[in-house]
C-alpha positions in Angstrom: -16.7 -21.6 -30.2 -18.6 -18.6 -28.9 -15.5 -17.4 -27.1 -13.4 -17.5 -30.2 -16.2 -16.0 -32.4 -16.6 -13.1 -30.0 -12.8 -12.4 -29.9 -12.6 -12.5 -33.7 -15.4 -9.9 -34.0 -13.7 -7.7 -31.4 -10.3 -8.0 -33.1 -11.9 -6.9 -36.5 -13.2 -3.6 -35.1 -10.6 -2.8 -32.6 -7.8 -1.4 -34.7 -5.9 1.9 -34.5 -8.2 3.3 -37.3 -11.6 2.4 -35.8 -10.5 3.8 -32.4 -9.1 6.9 -34.0 -12.3 7.5 -35.8 -14.5 7.0 -33.0 -12.4 9.3 -30.8 -12.3 12.0 -33.6 -16.0 11.9 -33.7 -16.7 12.0 -30.0 -14.4 15.0 -29.7 -16.1 16.8 -32.6 -18.7 19.6 -32.4 -21.1 17.6 -34.5 -21.2 14.8 -32.0 -23.0 17.2 -29.4 -26.1 16.4 -31.5 -25.9 12.8 -30.1 -26.1 13.8 -26.6 -30.0 14.0 -26.2 -30.3 10.6 -27.7 -27.4 9.1 -25.5 -29.1 10.5 -22.5 -32.5 9.0 -23.4 -31.2 5.8 -24.4 -29.1 5.2 -21.1 -31.8 7.0 -18.9 -29.0 9.1 -17.5 -30.0 11.2 -14.5 -29.2 15.0 -15.3 -30.1 16.4 -11.7 -26.4 16.1 -10.2 -24.3 17.0 -13.5 -22.3 20.2 -13.3 -24.0 22.1 -16.1 -27.1 21.8 -18.4 -26.7 19.0 -21.0 -27.1 21.6 -23.7 -23.9 23.4 -22.7 -21.5 20.5 -23.6 -19.5 20.9 -26.7 -19.1 17.3 -27.7 -20.1 13.8 -26.8 -16.7 13.4 -25.1 -17.2 16.5 -23.1 -20.5 14.9 -21.9 -18.8 11.7 -21.3 -16.2 13.3 -19.0 -18.7 15.4 -17.2 -18.1 16.7 -13.7 -20.9 16.7 -11.0 -22.2 19.4 -8.7 -19.8 20.1 -5.8 -22.3 18.4 -3.3 -23.6 15.5 -5.4 -21.3 12.9 -3.9 -21.0 13.0 -0.1 -18.1 11.2 1.3 -18.8 8.5 4.0 -16.8 8.0 7.2 -15.7 4.6 6.2 -11.9 3.8 5.8 -12.4 3.0 2.1 -15.2 4.2 -0.3 -16.3 3.8 -3.8 -14.0 5.6 -6.2 -16.5 5.6 -9.0 -20.2 5.3 -9.9 -20.8 2.0 -11.3 -21.6 -1.7 -10.6 -19.9 -3.8 -7.9 -19.0 -6.7 -10.2 -17.3 -8.7 -7.6 -15.6 -8.5 -4.3 -13.8 -11.0 -2.1 -10.7 -12.7 -1.1 -7.6 -13.1 -3.3 -7.3 -17.0 -3.8 -4.4 -19.3 -3.8 -2.0 -16.4 -2.7 -2.2 -14.3 -5.8 -5.3 -15.2 -7.9 -8.8 -13.6 -8.2 -11.9 -14.5 -10.1 -14.2 -12.3 -12.4 -17.2 -13.9 -14.0 -15.7 -17.3 -13.4 -12.5 -16.3 -15.1 -9.3 -16.9 -13.2 -6.9 -13.9 -13.2 -3.2 -13.7 -12.1 -2.5 -10.8 -9.8 1.2 -11.0 -11.1 0.1 -10.6 -14.6 -2.1 -7.6 -13.9 0.6 -5.7 -12.0 3.5 -7.0 -14.1 5.3 -8.0 -10.9 5.6 -11.1 -8.9 7.1 -9.1 -6.0 4.2 -6.7 -5.8 1.7 -9.6 -6.1 3.1 -11.4 -3.2 2.4 -8.4 -0.9 -1.2 -8.7 -1.7 -1.4 -12.5 -1.5 -4.4 -13.7 0.7 -5.6 -10.0 0.7 -9.0 -8.8 -0.7 -10.2 -7.2 -3.9 -13.1 -5.4 -5.4 -13.9 -4.8 -9.2 -16.3 -1.9 -10.2 -17.4 -1.5 -13.6 -18.5 1.7 -15.3 -21.0 1.5 -18.2 -21.0 4.2 -20.9 -23.8 6.0 -19.0 -22.0 6.4 -15.7 -20.3 9.4 -14.4 -16.6 8.7 -15.7 -14.5 10.5 -13.3 -12.4 8.6 -10.6 -12.0 9.6 -7.1 -9.7 8.6 -4.5 -11.2 5.7 -2.3 -9.0 6.5 0.8 -6.5 9.0 2.3 -3.1 7.9 1.3 0.4 8.7 -0.4 1.3 7.6 -3.7 4.3 5.2 -3.5 4.2 3.9 -7.2 2.4 4.8 -10.4 2.8 3.2 -13.7 1.0 2.2 -17.0 0.9 -1.3 -18.6 -0.7 -2.5 -21.7 -1.5 -1.0 -25.2 -4.9 -2.1 -26.7 -8.0 -2.6 -24.8 -11.1 -5.0 -25.0 -14.7 -4.6 -23.8 -15.1 -4.9 -20.1 -18.7 -5.3 -20.0 -20.2 -8.7 -19.2 -19.8 -10.3 -22.5 -16.2 -9.0 -22.5 -15.3 -10.5 -19.1 -16.7 -13.8 -20.1 -15.5 -14.1 -23.8 -12.7 -11.8 -23.9 -9.1 -11.9 -23.8 -8.5 -11.6 -20.0 -9.4 -7.9 -20.4 -8.8 -7.0 -16.6 -5.2 -8.1 -16.7 -4.5 -7.5 -20.4 -6.0 -4.2 -21.2 -4.3 -0.9 -21.0 -4.2 0.1 -17.3 -2.9 2.6 -14.8 -1.6 1.2 -11.6 -1.4 3.4 -8.5 -0.1 2.1 -5.2 -1.1 3.9 -2.2 0.4 3.8 1.4 -2.4 4.2 3.9 -3.2 3.9 7.5 -4.8 0.4 6.6 -1.8 -0.9 4.7 -1.1 -0.6 1.1 -3.8 -0.4 -1.4 -3.8 -0.7 -5.2 -6.1 1.3 -7.4 -6.0 -0.3 -10.9 -7.7 1.9 -13.7 -8.4 -0.4 -16.6 -9.1 1.1 -20.0 -12.1 0.0 -22.3 -12.3 -0.8 -26.1 -12.2 2.0 -28.6 -11.7 5.2 -26.5 -8.8 3.8 -24.6 -7.6 6.7 -22.4 -7.1 7.1 -18.9 -6.4 10.7 -17.9 -4.9 11.8 -14.4 -6.2 14.9 -12.9 -4.1 14.7 -9.6 -0.5 14.7 -10.1 0.6 15.2 -6.4 1.6 12.5 -4.1 -1.0 12.9 -1.5 -4.6 11.6 -2.3 -7.5 12.8 -0.1 -10.5 10.5 0.1 -13.3 11.5 -2.2 -11.1 14.0 -4.3 -11.0 13.5 -8.0 -7.8 11.9 -9.3 -8.5 10.9 -13.0 -11.2 10.1 -15.7 -11.9 7.6 -18.3 -13.0 8.7 -21.7 -15.5 5.9 -21.9 -17.0 3.2 -19.6 -14.4 1.0 -18.1 -13.3 -0.7 -14.8 -11.6 0.2 -11.6 -10.1 -2.6 -9.5 -9.0 -2.2 -5.8 -6.7 -4.7 -4.1 -5.9 -4.5 -0.2 -3.2 -6.2 1.9 -4.5 -9.0 4.3 -5.8 -8.2 7.7 -6.4 -4.5 7.4 -9.9 -4.0 6.1 -13.4 -5.6 6.2 -15.8 -5.1 3.5 -19.3 -3.2 4.1 -21.7 -5.9 5.1 -24.5 -4.4 3.2 -23.1 -4.5 -0.2 -23.5 -7.4 -2.5 -22.0 -8.4 -6.0 -24.1 -6.7 -8.7 -25.0 -3.7 -6.6 -24.9 -0.2 -7.8 -22.5 2.1 -6.0 -21.8 5.7 -6.2 -18.5 7.8 -5.4 -18.1 8.3 -1.7 -20.3 5.4 -0.6 -18.7 2.9 2.0 -16.9 0.0 0.6 -14.7 -1.3 3.7 -13.9 -0.5 7.3 -10.9 -0.8 9.4 -10.6 -4.4 11.1 
């Protein structure tokens, strides 16, 4: 009952009109007046942002802010966090091609739109990282690698916060998402960028075929999720991290086996 009620409420407010209105407001000059309240409400740390908060021209401009050049040092680990956010869950892909988030079972084939691709990552590992609206929204490469495939799936998006993950319509595999497959020294890795409700955009900033670990590659226009998937037998997760931990761009996630 709770799940159906939640989905009905989201459906009512997740149309093209409401999304367009919110996007228009966030990009308008008048929205810059909301920045101080937003900073206070979310207790955003301003010490590492690229320019003073008063210099942003709109709420969207602040959402997509850059950081100072030395704000996120990149660890020597094989694979590092691509975002600032919360490590929602990490572990093994179960039953060949399925993974869990908040107790909900997901199909890797459905997420990727391909049984063949899903089979390659069967029995591998995954990590789901959630960005709240308060987080730095730019996405960085988690590893050195070459882009071998990149494509978009999905149209509408639903919330990817904790309520959305429990009660939503499979947001990880159903939302609009940009899937990038990288060939790396540690096997192939998938970087799946999942859009969020309302401001449903994922913007690439790196259009080349070579990704450098720690370099910026894209940004979200609102809080969302990045999912990482690794082939079996190449990487081992950092022992010190646990589900629910806060992580930042460049911090170690996994090492070569």
